[in-house]
N, C-alpha and C positions, 0 to 999 in steps of 0.2 A: 316909351309910354305904351301901356296896353290898350287894345281896342276896348271900347266901352262894353260892359256886360249886357246880356240880354236875359229876358225871362226864360224859365225852363222850357216853356212850350215852344219857343223859337227853335231851340236845339232839337226838339222832337220833330218839328216840321222839317227842318233842314235835313235830318237823317232820312226822312221819308222821301223828300223831293230830290235828293242827291242824284244827279243824272249823267255825269261825265259827258256833258255837251250833247245829250240826246233829248228828244222830245219827252216832256213829263206827261205821263198818262193823265187824261182829263179827270178821272175819278180821284186821283191823288190831289189834284188842285182843288177840287170841290171839298174834299176832306179837310185840306189845310185851311181853306176859308172858313169852314164851319168851326174849326178849333180857334182861329183868330177871333172871330166874332163872339164866340162864347167867352173867351178869356178877357175880352174888352167890353163885355156887356153892351154890345151894339144892338140897336133896334133893327127891325127887318129891313127898312129902307127909309130914306136914302142913307147910304153908308158914308160916314165922315172920314174920308181917307186921310185928311190932314191930321185929325185928332188921333187916328190910329198911329200915324207916323210919329207924332209927338209923344205918344205913349211909349214908343220904342226908342225914344231918345234922339229923334231927328229934329234938327232945326230946319225951317223952310225959308228959302230965300228966292227972290226974283232977280233975274239978270237978263241981259240981251245977248243971245247966243249968235255965233256966226251962222250963216245960212246953212241949212241942212241939219241943224241940231235943235231939239226942243226940250231937252232935260238932261240932268246929270245927278248922280248919287255918289256920295263918298262915305266910307266907313273906315276911319284911319286911327292910328295910334298917336300921330303927330299932326298939327295943323298943316294944311297945304296952302301955300300962297298967302294971300291977305285974309282969308277966312279963318277965324280962330276956332270954329266949331270942329269937333272930331267926327261927328255923324250928321250929315245934312243932305238935303235934296234941293236942287236948283230947278226952278220952273222958268219958262220963257216969259219975260215981262210983256211981250207983245201978243201972247196967246190969249184966247178967251177963257172964261172960267171953266168951261167943260174940258178943254184941253189941259188946263193946269191940274184939275182934279185927276184926269186920266194919267198925266205924267207922274203925279205922286203915287197913284195906285200901281202904275207900271214899275216905278223904281222900288216899291215895296216888294214886287215880284222878284226883282234881282236880289233884294236883301234876304228873302227867304230861300230862294233857289240857288243863287250863285255865291253868296258870302258864306264863309265858314267860321267866322268869329275869331280866327287866328291870324289870318293874313289881311293886310290892307287891301281895300277894294275901291276902285274908281271906275265908273261906268258912265258913258254918255248915251243919251237916247236919240237915235237918228230919226229924221223926219221921214225918210224913204227906206224901207227895209230891203228894197231890191238893189241898193247900191252898196251893200256891205258884203263882207266875205261870208261863206256858207256857215262857218262855225259861229260867228257872232249873230248871224241871222237866226239860228236855232235858239240862242239865248234870248234874242229880242222877241221871237214868237212865243216862247215860254212865258216871258214877262207880260206880253200882251194878253195871253189867255188867262194868266193869273189876274190881271187887271179887270178883265171882263167878269170873271167869276167873283171877284171881290165886290165890285160895284153893283153887280146883279146876281146875288146869291141864288143858287139853283132853286131851292125850295120856295123862296120868297117870290122869285120871278114866275115860277109855275103857278103859284096861288094867284098872283096878280093877273096873269093871262087867263087862267081858267075862270076868273070872275068877270071876264069880258067876252065870253063866247057869243058869237052872233054879230059882233062888231066887225067892221072892215079892218084888215091887218094894218092898213095905213094909219087909221085912227088909233089902234092899239099901240103902234110904235111911237106915235106922238105922246101918248099918255105915259109910256115907259120913259121917254126922254125927260119929261117934266117931273115925274115922280121919283125916278132913280137917279136923275141928274147925270145923264149920259147923252152923247150925240145919237141921233136917230139911226145913223148907219152902224154904230156900235151895237145898239139894241138889236138891229136886224141880224148882224153877224152872230150875236150871242144866241138869238132864237133859232136861227138856221142851223147852228152847231148843235143845239139841244134837240131839235126836231129832225135833224139830218135830211132836210129838204129846203127848197127855195120858197120864200114867201112872196106872194103877189099882193100888192097893196089893196087891190079891189076884191080879193077873196075874203070870205068871212072867216073869222077866227073860230076854230073848233076846239081850242084848248091845246095843251101841251102834254 
């Protein structure tokens, strides 16, 4: 049985992000997110990662994982085990809603970066990146950066932050958390990556 088909734009993104287990340039991730959001008529924020996944043919299930795992993604030609779906994402039933959203977005990163549409793909999301082998760590970090770019699109986040100049960074981070539906530490990491500097909660936001 063949792997389920994908829209043409998925093949375009995969060709661009193909990395041979190397770090994907950030500019390519930002470009990919822009293409995805445009083809799915997404609003600026918050991004509905589950709807995006469903648009791509994913079923979403919850399960209880063994310790150390918080998600998984399958893209197969034949059912695996008891699950009859051919393309699905598993989230941790015991995780909070922010982590579940993050897991779906992270697994979509693997779908665009690591799947090729020809070979079956099965991937688990580890809780701790530092306890895995170097090659898998690169894949996980690529998927994490994709997740952050998807849930906090660059242009949308910049506009949001620039509209809050003069506020304390700590307050801005909390607003990002509630408006973009991401953990505050994820918002901090994304902003620090975009600004290439460390954020102090008590400092005043001067924009991005």
